[in-house]
TORDREN-330695 format. One record per atom (N, C-alpha, C): residue number from 1; residue in one letter; atom name; x, y, z. Coordinates in nm, 2 decimals. Example, Ala and Ser with C-alpha at 12.3 -4.5 7.8 and 13.67 -1.06 7.14 Angstrom:
REM TORDREN-330695
ATOM     k   r    a       px       py       pz
ATOM     1   a    N     1.32    -0.57     0.78
ATOM     1   a   CA     1.23    -0.45     0.78
ATOM     1   a    C     1.32    -0.33     0.78
ATOM     2   s    N     1.28    -0.22     0.71
ATOM     2   s   CA     1.37    -0.11     0.71
ATOM     2   s    C     1.29     0.00     0.79
REM end
This chain:
REM TORDREN-330695
ATOM     k   r    a       px       py       pz
ATOM     1   m    N     0.06    -0.13     0.02
ATOM     1   m   CA     0.00     0.02    -0.01
ATOM     1   m    C     0.08     0.14    -0.03
ATOM     2   a    N     0.21     0.12     0.06
ATOM     2   a   CA     0.30     0.24     0.11
ATOM     2   a    C     0.34     0.30    -0.07
ATOM     3   a    N     0.35     0.16    -0.15
ATOM     3   a   CA     0.44     0.20    -0.26
ATOM     3   a    C     0.35     0.22    -0.37
ATOM     4   d    N     0.19     0.25    -0.36
ATOM     4   d   CA     0.11     0.27    -0.47
ATOM     4   d    C     0.07     0.45    -0.39
ATOM     5   g    N     0.09     0.43    -0.29
ATOM     5   g   CA     0.09     0.63    -0.21
ATOM     5   g    C     0.20     0.68    -0.31
ATOM     6   a    N     0.32     0.62    -0.30
ATOM     6   a   CA     0.40     0.74    -0.33
ATOM     6   a    C     0.40     0.82    -0.45
ATOM     7   p    N     0.36     0.78    -0.57
ATOM     7   p   CA     0.36     0.84    -0.71
ATOM     7   p    C     0.21     0.99    -0.67
ATOM     8   l    N     0.13     0.94    -0.57
ATOM     8   l   CA     0.05     1.04    -0.53
ATOM     8   l    C     0.11     1.14    -0.47
ATOM     9   l    N     0.18     1.10    -0.35
ATOM     9   l   CA     0.27     1.21    -0.29
ATOM     9   l    C     0.34     1.24    -0.35
ATOM    10   r    N     0.44     1.24    -0.43
ATOM    10   r   CA     0.56     1.25    -0.51
ATOM    10   r    C     0.46     1.38    -0.59
ATOM    11   s    N     0.35     1.36    -0.65
ATOM    11   s   CA     0.31     1.47    -0.73
ATOM    11   s    C     0.24     1.58    -0.64
ATOM    12   i    N     0.15     1.56    -0.49
ATOM    12   i   CA     0.14     1.66    -0.44
ATOM    12   i    C     0.25     1.78    -0.39
ATOM    13   l    N     0.37     1.67    -0.40
ATOM    13   l   CA     0.46     1.77    -0.33
ATOM    13   l    C     0.54     1.83    -0.47
ATOM    14   l    N     0.51     1.81    -0.57
ATOM    14   l   CA     0.56     1.85    -0.69
ATOM    14   l    C     0.44     1.97    -0.70
ATOM    15   s    N     0.35     1.95    -0.71
ATOM    15   s   CA     0.25     2.08    -0.74
ATOM    15   s    C     0.26     2.19    -0.61
ATOM    16   a    N     0.29     2.15    -0.45
ATOM    16   a   CA     0.31     2.27    -0.43
ATOM    16   a    C     0.48     2.32    -0.45
ATOM    17   a    N     0.53     2.27    -0.44
ATOM    17   a   CA     0.67     2.30    -0.49
ATOM    17   a    C     0.63     2.42    -0.61
ATOM    18   l    N     0.55     2.37    -0.71
ATOM    18   l   CA     0.53     2.45    -0.80
ATOM    18   l    C     0.46     2.56    -0.82
ATOM    19   s    N     0.37     2.53    -0.67
ATOM    19   s   CA     0.32     2.69    -0.66
ATOM    19   s    C     0.39     2.77    -0.62
ATOM    20   a    N     0.49     2.74    -0.47
ATOM    20   a   CA     0.58     2.85    -0.44
ATOM    20   a    C     0.66     2.92    -0.54
ATOM    21   c    N     0.69     2.84    -0.61
ATOM    21   c   CA     0.79     2.87    -0.69
ATOM    21   c    C     0.73     2.95    -0.76
ATOM    22   a    N     0.56     2.96    -0.86
ATOM    22   a   CA     0.49     3.04    -0.86
ATOM    22   a    C     0.48     3.19    -0.82
ATOM    23   l    N     0.47     3.17    -0.69
ATOM    23   l   CA     0.45     3.30    -0.61
ATOM    23   l    C     0.57     3.37    -0.59
ATOM    24   c    N     0.68     3.28    -0.59
ATOM    24   c   CA     0.86     3.38    -0.56
ATOM    24   c    C     0.86     3.40    -0.66
ATOM    25   l    N     0.84     3.43    -0.78
ATOM    25   l   CA     0.89     3.48    -0.93
ATOM    25   l    C     0.76     3.56    -0.94
ATOM    26   a    N     0.67     3.58    -0.90
ATOM    26   a   CA     0.53     3.68    -0.92
ATOM    26   a    C     0.55     3.78    -0.84
ATOM    27   s    N     0.67     3.76    -0.74
ATOM    27   s   CA     0.65     3.88    -0.64
ATOM    27   s    C     0.84     3.92    -0.65
ATOM    28   w    N     0.91     3.87    -0.77
ATOM    28   w   CA     1.03     3.90    -0.80
ATOM    28   w    C     1.00     4.01    -0.93
ATOM    29   s    N     1.11     4.09    -0.88
ATOM    29   s   CA     1.18     4.19    -1.02
ATOM    29   s    C     1.29     4.22    -1.02
ATOM    30   i    N     1.34     4.30    -1.12
ATOM    30   i   CA     1.46     4.38    -1.16
ATOM    30   i    C     1.49     4.45    -1.01
ATOM    31   e    N     1.39     4.51    -0.97
ATOM    31   e   CA     1.37     4.64    -0.88
ATOM    31   e    C     1.43     4.56    -0.76
ATOM    32   t    N     1.42     4.44    -0.72
ATOM    32   t   CA     1.42     4.37    -0.61
ATOM    32   t    C     1.53     4.29    -0.61
ATOM    33   d    N     1.60     4.24    -0.77
ATOM    33   d   CA     1.71     4.17    -0.76
ATOM    33   d    C     1.85     4.26    -0.73
ATOM    34   r    N     1.86     4.25    -0.62
ATOM    34   r   CA     1.98     4.33    -0.56
ATOM    34   r    C     2.09     4.26    -0.51
ATOM    35   s    N     2.24     4.31    -0.53
ATOM    35   s   CA     2.36     4.22    -0.48
ATOM    35   s    C     2.35     4.20    -0.36
ATOM    36   t    N     2.38     4.02    -0.32
ATOM    36   t   CA     2.43     3.98    -0.23
ATOM    36   t    C     2.57     3.98    -0.20
ATOM    37   e    N     2.62     3.89    -0.12
ATOM    37   e   CA     2.74     3.86    -0.08
ATOM    37   e    C     2.79     3.75    -0.15
ATOM    38   d    N     2.70     3.65    -0.23
ATOM    38   d   CA     2.75     3.59    -0.39
ATOM    38   d    C     2.74     3.62    -0.52
ATOM    39   t    N     2.60     3.68    -0.51
ATOM    39   t   CA     2.55     3.75    -0.65
ATOM    39   t    C     2.52     3.87    -0.68
ATOM    40   h    N     2.57     3.93    -0.83
ATOM    40   h   CA     2.59     4.06    -0.86
ATOM    40   h    C     2.40     4.08    -0.90
ATOM    41   g    N     2.35     4.16    -0.89
ATOM    41   g   CA     2.22     4.20    -0.85
ATOM    41   g    C     2.18     4.22    -1.01
ATOM    42   l    N     2.05     4.22    -1.07
ATOM    42   l   CA     2.04     4.28    -1.22
ATOM    42   l    C     2.00     4.42    -1.18
ATOM    43   f    N     1.94     4.44    -1.02
ATOM    43   f   CA     1.96     4.63    -1.07
ATOM    43   f    C     2.07     4.69    -1.08
ATOM    44   e    N     2.16     4.64    -1.02
ATOM    44   e   CA     2.28     4.74    -1.01
ATOM    44   e    C     2.38     4.70    -1.12
ATOM    45   i    N     2.36     4.61    -1.20
ATOM    45   i   CA     2.39     4.57    -1.35
ATOM    45   i    C     2.28     4.69    -1.42
ATOM    46   r    N     2.16     4.69    -1.44
ATOM    46   r   CA     2.10     4.83    -1.53
ATOM    46   r    C     2.13     4.92    -1.50
ATOM    47   e    N     2.17     4.94    -1.35
ATOM    47   e   CA     2.18     5.09    -1.34
ATOM    47   e    C     2.33     5.10    -1.39
ATOM    48   e    N     2.40     5.03    -1.40
ATOM    48   e   CA     2.53     5.05    -1.47
ATOM    48   e    C     2.52     5.12    -1.54
ATOM    49   a    N     2.46     5.03    -1.67
ATOM    49   a   CA     2.39     5.04    -1.78
ATOM    49   a    C     2.36     5.18    -1.82
ATOM    50   r    N     2.25     5.19    -1.75
ATOM    50   r   CA     2.18     5.34    -1.73
ATOM    50   r    C     2.29     5.49    -1.73
ATOM    51   r    N     2.41     5.45    -1.63
ATOM    51   r   CA     2.45     5.54    -1.60
ATOM    51   r    C     2.55     5.57    -1.72
ATOM    52   f    N     2.60     5.44    -1.80
ATOM    52   f   CA     2.63     5.47    -1.93
ATOM    52   f    C     2.56     5.53    -2.05
ATOM    53   i    N     2.47     5.51    -2.02
ATOM    53   i   CA     2.40     5.56    -2.15
ATOM    53   i    C     2.35     5.71    -2.11
ATOM    54   s    N     2.32     5.72    -1.99
ATOM    54   s   CA     2.31     5.89    -1.97
ATOM    54   s    C     2.48     5.95    -2.00
ATOM    55   h    N     2.58     5.91    -1.98
ATOM    55   h   CA     2.70     6.00    -2.00
ATOM    55   h    C     2.72     5.97    -2.18
ATOM    56   e    N     2.64     5.89    -2.25
ATOM    56   e   CA     2.63     5.92    -2.41
ATOM    56   e    C     2.55     5.99    -2.44
ATOM    57   n    N     2.42     5.98    -2.37
ATOM    57   n   CA     2.35     6.09    -2.41
ATOM    57   n    C     2.40     6.22    -2.41
ATOM    58   a    N     2.45     6.23    -2.29
ATOM    58   a   CA     2.50     6.40    -2.30
ATOM    58   a    C     2.57     6.44    -2.41
ATOM    59   k    N     2.67     6.34    -2.47
ATOM    59   k   CA     2.74     6.38    -2.59
ATOM    59   k    C     2.65     6.44    -2.66
ATOM    60   g    N     2.56     6.41    -2.66
ATOM    60   g   CA     2.44     6.50    -2.78
ATOM    60   g    C     2.43     6.42    -2.96
ATOM    61   h    N     2.50     6.27    -2.94
ATOM    61   h   CA     2.48     6.25    -3.08
ATOM    61   h    C     2.34     6.18    -3.09
ATOM    62   q    N     2.33     6.07    -3.02
ATOM    62   q   CA     2.22     6.00    -3.06
ATOM    62   q    C     2.10     5.99    -2.92
ATOM    63   q    N     2.04     6.00    -2.91
ATOM    63   q   CA     1.96     5.97    -2.75
ATOM    63   q    C     1.90     5.82    -2.73
ATOM    64   w    N     1.92     5.77    -2.65
ATOM    64   w   CA     1.91     5.59    -2.63
ATOM    64   w    C     1.85     5.61    -2.47
ATOM    65   d    N     1.80     5.48    -2.40
ATOM    65   d   CA     1.72     5.41    -2.33
ATOM    65   d    C     1.78     5.30    -2.32
ATOM    66   a    N     1.82     5.28    -2.16
ATOM    66   a   CA     1.81     5.15    -2.15
ATOM    66   a    C     1.75     5.10    -2.08
ATOM    67   l    N     1.74     4.95    -2.14
ATOM    67   l   CA     1.62     4.85    -2.10
ATOM    67   l    C     1.68     4.72    -1.98
ATOM    68   e    N     1.64     4.63    -1.96
ATOM    68   e   CA     1.69     4.56    -1.87
ATOM    68   e    C     1.74     4.47    -1.94
ATOM    69   p    N     1.84     4.40    -1.85
ATOM    69   p   CA     1.91     4.24    -1.89
ATOM    69   p    C     1.83     4.18    -1.90
ATOM    70   n    N     1.87     4.03    -1.94
ATOM    70   n   CA     1.77     3.89    -1.93
ATOM    70   n    C     1.77     3.89    -1.77
ATOM    71   l    N     1.63     3.86    -1.75
ATOM    71   l   CA     1.59     3.83    -1.61
ATOM    71   l    C     1.63     3.70    -1.57
ATOM    72   k    N     1.69     3.60    -1.67
ATOM    72   k   CA     1.74     3.46    -1.64
ATOM    72   k    C     1.91     3.48    -1.63
ATOM    73   t    N     1.96     3.62    -1.59
ATOM    73   t   CA     2.10     3.59    -1.62
ATOM    73   t    C     2.14     3.59    -1.44
ATOM    74   l    N     2.25     3.50    -1.42
ATOM    74   l   CA     2.28     3.49    -1.30
ATOM    74   l    C     2.40     3.47    -1.25
ATOM    75   v    N     2.51     3.60    -1.21
ATOM    75   v   CA     2.63     3.56    -1.23
ATOM    75   v    C     2.68     3.63    -1.09
ATOM    76   p    N     2.78     3.61    -1.07
ATOM    76   p   CA     2.92     3.60    -0.92
ATOM    76   p    C     2.95     3.75    -0.90
ATOM    77   r    N     2.90     3.78    -0.77
ATOM    77   r   CA     2.89     3.95    -0.75
ATOM    77   r    C     3.06     3.97    -0.80
ATOM    78   c    N     3.06     4.06    -0.85
ATOM    78   c   CA     3.22     4.15    -0.88
ATOM    78   c    C     3.28     4.24    -0.77
ATOM    79   a    N     3.41     4.16    -0.80
ATOM    79   a   CA     3.55     4.15    -0.66
ATOM    79   a    C     3.55     4.34    -0.70
ATOM    80   v    N     3.56     4.40    -0.85
ATOM    80   v   CA     3.63     4.52    -0.86
ATOM    80   v    C     3.51     4.58    -0.95
ATOM    81   p    N     3.54     4.72    -0.96
ATOM    81   p   CA     3.43     4.82    -1.03
ATOM    81   p    C     3.41     4.78    -1.12
ATOM    82   l    N     3.26     4.78    -1.14
ATOM    82   l   CA     3.22     4.72    -1.31
ATOM    82   l    C     3.24     4.84    -1.42
ATOM    83   e    N     3.32     4.76    -1.52
ATOM    83   e   CA     3.33     4.85    -1.69
ATOM    83   e    C     3.18     4.85    -1.75
ATOM    84   t    N     3.18     4.95    -1.87
ATOM    84   t   CA     3.09     4.97    -1.95
ATOM    84   t    C     3.11     5.01    -2.09
ATOM    85   r    N     3.07     4.96    -2.19
ATOM    85   r   CA     3.08     5.02    -2.34
ATOM    85   r    C     3.00     4.94    -2.40
ATOM    86   w    N     3.03     4.98    -2.57
ATOM    86   w   CA     2.89     4.93    -2.59
ATOM    86   w    C     2.98     4.80    -2.66
ATOM    87   t    N     2.85     4.72    -2.67
ATOM    87   t   CA     2.87     4.57    -2.73
ATOM    87   t    C     2.91     4.57    -2.86
ATOM    88   p    N     3.07     4.53    -2.91
ATOM    88   p   CA     3.09     4.55    -3.07
ATOM    88   p    C     2.99     4.49    -3.17
ATOM    89   k    N     2.96     4.55    -3.29
ATOM    89   k   CA     2.89     4.46    -3.34
ATOM    89   k    C     2.93     4.34    -3.39
ATOM    90   s    N     3.07     4.28    -3.36
ATOM    90   s   CA     3.15     4.16    -3.41
ATOM    90   s    C     3.05     4.06    -3.30
ATOM    91   y    N     2.97     4.11    -3.19
ATOM    91   y   CA     2.91     3.99    -3.13
ATOM    91   y    C     2.81     3.92    -3.18
ATOM    92   g    N     2.79     4.00    -3.28
ATOM    92   g   CA     2.64     3.94    -3.33
ATOM    92   g    C     2.53     3.98    -3.30
ATOM    93   r    N     2.49     4.08    -3.20
ATOM    93   r   CA     2.36     4.09    -3.20
ATOM    93   r    C     2.30     4.19    -3.28
ATOM    94   s    N     2.19     4.13    -3.29
ATOM    94   s   CA     2.07     4.19    -3.37
ATOM    94   s    C     2.07     4.34    -3.33
ATOM    95   k    N     2.06     4.42    -3.22
ATOM    95   k   CA     2.00     4.50    -3.16
ATOM    95   k    C     2.18     4.59    -3.08
ATOM    96   p    N     2.17     4.73    -3.06
ATOM    96   p   CA     2.22     4.74    -2.99
ATOM    96   p    C     2.23     4.74    -2.83
ATOM    97   s    N     2.31     4.70    -2.81
ATOM    97   s   CA     2.35     4.69    -2.65
ATOM    97   s    C     2.48     4.72    -2.59
ATOM    98   v    N     2.41     4.77    -2.45
ATOM    98   v   CA     2.56     4.80    -2.38
ATOM    98   v    C     2.63     4.65    -2.29
ATOM    99   m    N     2.73     4.62    -2.28
ATOM    99   m   CA     2.81     4.54    -2.18
ATOM    99   m    C     2.84     4.63    -2.04
ATOM   100   v    N     2.78     4.53    -1.98
ATOM   100   v   CA     2.86     4.56    -1.91
ATOM   100   v    C     2.93     4.48    -1.78
ATOM   101   i    N     3.05     4.50    -1.78
ATOM   101   i   CA     3.19     4.39    -1.75
ATOM   101   i    C     3.18     4.40    -1.60
ATOM   102   c    N     3.23     4.29    -1.61
ATOM   102   c   CA     3.29     4.24    -1.46
ATOM   102   c    C     3.45     4.14    -1.48
ATOM   103   m    N     3.55     4.23    -1.45
ATOM   103   m   CA     3.69     4.17    -1.47
ATOM   103   m    C     3.74     4.08    -1.37
ATOM   104   a    N     3.69     4.06    -1.26
ATOM   104   a   CA     3.71     3.99    -1.17
ATOM   104   a    C     3.61     3.98    -1.07
ATOM   105   a    N     3.54     3.82    -1.07
ATOM   105   a   CA     3.44     3.80    -1.00
ATOM   105   a    C     3.52     3.75    -0.82
ATOM   106   v    N     3.43     3.78    -0.75
ATOM   106   v   CA     3.47     3.74    -0.64
ATOM   106   v    C     3.47     3.57    -0.63
ATOM   107   p    N     3.61     3.49    -0.56
ATOM   107   p   CA     3.64     3.33    -0.57
ATOM   107   p    C     3.49     3.31    -0.59
ATOM   108   n    N     3.51     3.16    -0.68
ATOM   108   n   CA     3.41     3.10    -0.69
ATOM   108   n    C     3.45     2.99    -0.78
ATOM   109   t    N     3.40     2.89    -0.80
ATOM   109   t   CA     3.38     2.78    -0.91
ATOM   109   t    C     3.33     2.80    -1.04
ATOM   110   v    N     3.27     2.87    -1.07
ATOM   110   v   CA     3.17     2.91    -1.23
ATOM   110   v    C     3.25     3.01    -1.29
ATOM   111   m    N     3.29     3.11    -1.25
ATOM   111   m   CA     3.33     3.17    -1.35
ATOM   111   m    C     3.42     3.27    -1.28
ATOM   112   r    N     3.55     3.34    -1.37
ATOM   112   r   CA     3.66     3.48    -1.32
ATOM   112   r    C     3.59     3.58    -1.37
ATOM   113   g    N     3.53     3.61    -1.43
ATOM   113   g   CA     3.46     3.72    -1.49
ATOM   113   g    C     3.35     3.73    -1.58
ATOM   114   w    N     3.28     3.82    -1.65
ATOM   114   w   CA     3.18     3.78    -1.69
ATOM   114   w    C     3.13     3.95    -1.76
ATOM   115   d    N     3.06     3.91    -1.82
ATOM   115   d   CA     2.93     4.05    -1.91
ATOM   115   d    C     2.85     4.03    -1.91
ATOM   116   v    N     2.71     4.10    -1.91
ATOM   116   v   CA     2.62     4.11    -1.94
ATOM   116   v    C     2.57     4.20    -2.03
ATOM   117   h    N     2.51     4.16    -2.13
ATOM   117   h   CA     2.49     4.25    -2.21
ATOM   117   h    C     2.34     4.33    -2.19
ATOM   118   v    N     2.31     4.46    -2.19
ATOM   118   v   CA     2.16     4.52    -2.15
ATOM   118   v    C     2.13     4.59    -2.26
ATOM   119   p    N     2.00     4.54    -2.31
ATOM   119   p   CA     1.96     4.63    -2.48
ATOM   119   p    C     1.92     4.74    -2.48
ATOM   120   v    N     1.97     4.83    -2.55
ATOM   120   v   CA     1.90     4.97    -2.59
ATOM   120   v    C     1.80     4.97    -2.66
ATOM   121   e    N     1.76     5.11    -2.70
ATOM   121   e   CA     1.65     5.16    -2.78
ATOM   121   e    C     1.67     5.36    -2.78
ATOM   122   r    N     1.62     5.37    -2.91
ATOM   122   r   CA     1.65     5.50    -2.94
ATOM   122   r    C     1.55     5.55    -2.88
ATOM   123   k    N     1.60     5.69    -2.80
ATOM   123   k   CA     1.44     5.74    -2.73
ATOM   123   k    C     1.38     5.83    -2.85
ATOM   124   p    N     1.20     5.80    -2.84
ATOM   124   p   CA     1.17     5.87    -2.92
ATOM   124   p    C     1.19     6.02    -2.96
ATOM   125   n    N     1.18     6.09    -3.06
ATOM   125   n   CA     1.26     6.19    -3.09
ATOM   125   n    C     1.09     6.30    -3.03
ATOM   126   r    N     1.18     6.34    -2.94
ATOM   126   r   CA     1.09     6.47    -2.88
ATOM   126   r    C     1.12     6.61    -2.87
ATOM   127   r    N     1.14     6.65    -3.08
ATOM   127   r   CA     1.20     6.78    -3.12
ATOM   127   r    C     1.07     6.83    -3.10
ATOM   128   e    N     1.01     6.97    -3.15
ATOM   128   e   CA     0.90     7.03    -3.16
ATOM   128   e    C     0.91     7.05    -3.34
ATOM   129   a    N     0.78     6.99    -3.36
ATOM   129   a   CA     0.75     6.99    -3.47
ATOM   129   a    C     0.86     7.14    -3.56
ATOM   130   p    N     0.89     7.09    -3.67
ATOM   130   p   CA     0.92     7.22    -3.75
ATOM   130   p    C     0.84     7.36    -3.78
ATOM   131   p    N     0.85     7.47    -3.74
ATOM   131   p   CA     0.73     7.54    -3.82
ATOM   131   p    C     0.70     7.55    -4.01
ATOM   132   p    N     0.57     7.58    -4.02
ATOM   132   p   CA     0.51     7.56    -4.17
ATOM   132   p    C     0.62     7.62    -4.28
ATOM   133   p    N     0.61     7.58    -4.36
ATOM   133   p   CA     0.71     7.63    -4.48
ATOM   133   p    C     0.69     7.76    -4.50
ATOM   134   r    N     0.77     7.85    -4.51
ATOM   134   r   CA     0.70     7.98    -4.57
ATOM   134   r    C     0.71     7.98    -4.71
ATOM   135   t    N     0.60     8.08    -4.78
ATOM   135   t   CA     0.55     8.10    -4.90
ATOM   135   t    C     0.58     8.20    -4.93
ATOM   136   v    N     0.61     8.21    -5.08
ATOM   136   v   CA     0.68     8.29    -5.14
ATOM   136   v    C     0.58     8.36    -5.22
ATOM   137   l    N     0.53     8.53    -5.20
ATOM   137   l   CA     0.40     8.60    -5.26
ATOM   137   l    C     0.45     8.60    -5.37
ATOM   138   k    N     0.34     8.65    -5.50
ATOM   138   k   CA     0.36     8.69    -5.62
ATOM   138   k    C     0.49     8.77    -5.63
ATOM   139   s    N     0.45     8.90    -5.55
ATOM   139   s   CA     0.54     9.00    -5.54
ATOM   139   s    C     0.70     8.99    -5.48
ATOM   140   g    N     0.73     8.84    -5.46
ATOM   140   g   CA     0.88     8.76    -5.44
ATOM   140   g    C     0.93     8.78    -5.29
ATOM   141   r    N     0.80     8.85    -5.21
ATOM   141   r   CA     0.86     8.81    -5.08
ATOM   141   r    C     0.81     8.72    -4.97
ATOM   142   p    N     0.86     8.68    -4.88
ATOM   142   p   CA     0.78     8.57    -4.80
ATOM   142   p    C     0.69     8.62    -4.73
ATOM   143   n    N     0.61     8.53    -4.73
ATOM   143   n   CA     0.42     8.55    -4.66
ATOM   143   n    C     0.50     8.58    -4.53
ATOM   144   g    N     0.41     8.67    -4.47
ATOM   144   g   CA     0.42     8.68    -4.29
ATOM   144   g    C     0.52     8.80    -4.30
ATOM   145   t    N     0.58     8.87    -4.37
ATOM   145   t   CA     0.66     8.99    -4.36
ATOM   145   t    C     0.61     9.10    -4.41
REM end
């Protein structure tokens, strides 16, 4: 009889575990994913990308918004300050992104360093509409003068 109850018990435990996971995931967001002693939080990674984009936007060439890194990303805590730069086109990414780079992670068994790509998009053009074109009257003078 105990052997017959094992699949049912396993099914109940699996359902309970999945429900608990769903509740955890529903309350998780990038805002709450902060760095811990062992892992580097996506919040801090995104903020570093935003700082880089802010400096790039100040140059005035183009205006960008930093989006969110892939929410599945899990990296060890960085032991040195993060670096940022544009992701080179040679990396084969289809859209522009910023690389947030850790040159030396805290000692771990997984990786010595890492880089996380944070996608960016152009800000919508916020310039005012240009003034209507001036028409030239038959007299040869522009309209409105």
